[in-house]
C-alpha positions in Angstrom: -5.7 -7.2 -14.2 -2.9 -9.6 -14.5 -1.9 -12.3 -11.9 0.9 -10.1 -10.4 -1.6 -7.2 -9.9 -4.1 -9.6 -8.3 -1.4 -10.8 -5.9 -0.4 -7.2 -5.0 -4.1 -6.4 -4.3 -4.6 -9.5 -2.1 -1.4 -8.6 -0.2 -2.6 -5.0 0.2 -5.9 -6.3 1.8 -3.9 -8.2 4.4 -2.6 -4.9 5.8 -6.1 -3.6 6.7 -9.2 -4.4 8.6 -12.5 -4.7 6.7 -13.6 -1.3 8.1 -10.4 0.3 6.8 -11.0 -1.1 3.4 -14.4 0.5 3.3 -13.1 4.0 4.1 -12.2 6.7 1.6 -8.4 7.1 1.4 -8.6 10.6 3.0 -10.0 9.0 6.2 -7.2 6.5 6.6 -4.3 7.1 9.0 -1.1 8.7 7.7 0.7 5.3 7.5 -2.3 3.7 5.8 -2.4 6.4 3.2 1.4 6.1 2.6 1.1 2.3 2.2 -1.8 2.9 -0.2 0.3 5.3 -2.3 3.1 2.7 -2.5 0.7 0.0 -3.6 -0.9 2.3 -6.2 2.6 3.0 -7.6 3.3 -0.7 -7.9 0.0 -1.2 -9.7 0.7 1.6 -12.2 1.9 0.9 -15.8 5.0 2.9 -15.1 8.3 1.5 -16.5 10.2 3.1 -13.6 9.0 3.9 -10.1 11.0 6.2 -7.9 10.1 6.0 -4.2 11.6 8.6 -1.8 11.5 7.1 1.7 8.5 4.9 1.1 8.7 3.5 4.7 9.0 6.9 6.4 6.2 7.3 8.9 5.3 3.6 9.0 5.6 1.8 12.3 8.3 -0.9 12.6 5.9 -3.9 12.2 4.3 -2.4 9.1 7.8 -1.7 7.6 8.7 -5.4 8.2 5.5 -6.6 6.6 5.9 -4.3 3.6 9.5 -5.3 2.9 
């Protein structure tokens, strides 16, 4: 894992409580699953990432924090 990926993971952790981090993805809320999908895309080795409405379904505060 490179420094950029480590930074993304640390930032990801700041969005969740410790109990949320311990849950399987399928048990997270819709917005938490959506955020997880965006973070997973950012951590992929893809050259291009196409995101269709990545903030749809996220509450206002979470959108601001993500952007």
